[in-house]
N, C-alpha and C positions, 0 to 999 in steps of 0.2 A: 422531528426536525432537529431538536436540541441534540440528540445523540449524533446525528450526522455532522452537525457543525462542530461538536466536541471532538469527534474522530478526525475530521478534516484539519482542525487546528492543533492537533496533538494535546488536547486539554483533557481528554477522557481516556484513562489508562486501561480500557477494557478490550481494545482491539486497535485496528488501524484502517485508514482509508487510502485508496489508491486512485489517483487522478489519471483517467484514461483519455489520451488525446489522439484521436485518429485524424486522418485527412478530412473526413466528412462530418465527424461529430465529436462531442466532448461529453464525458460522463464520469461518475464516481462509482467505485466498488467499495463495499464495506465488509470487513471481516471481524467478527466479535469472537474472542477466544473465551470459551466457557470457563476455564480455570481462572482467568484474569477477572472475569465478571463476578464470579463467586467470591474471589479474594477481595475485590473492590467492595462488594456489598457488605462483607463481614469485617472489613478493615484489616485484612491480614496481608496486605502487600505494601511494602515500604516504597517511598518515593525513589530511593536509590535503585531498588529492584526494577521499578517501572522505567526509570531512565536507561538502565542497562538493556532492558528488553527492547525499548524503543530504538536505541542506537543499533542494536543487532538487526532489528526489523528494517530500519532505514537502510542499512548496508545491503541486506538481501533485496529490498525493493529496488535500490539503485542498480544493483547487478542485473536484476531482471529487466529493468528498463533499458539498460545497455544492450542486453541480449535481444530485446524486442526491436531496438533500432537497427542492430546488425542484421537481424532476420528480415526486416522490412527493406533494408538496403539490398540484401541478396535477392529477395523476391522481386524488387523493382528492376534489378539487373536482368533477371530471367525474363521478365515481361518485355524488356527492350530487345532481347535476343530473338524472341518469338515473332516480333513484328517485322 
């Protein structure tokens, strides 16, 4: 539980959490990056490196979320046309 909370709040630099919000449910997905976990365990990753990695991951995640919204919009339009 501590790891999931750390990943959700960007407090643990070993991976990231993605908040999935669907029409019917809400959940979290977690991705732990082996290299970051090893570096974190042995103290070989600096805070600046972690911040840069997190910024890049946040950019990627936001782009994927945008694509997901676009896809859901397109799919909902196709459902309306079929009815």
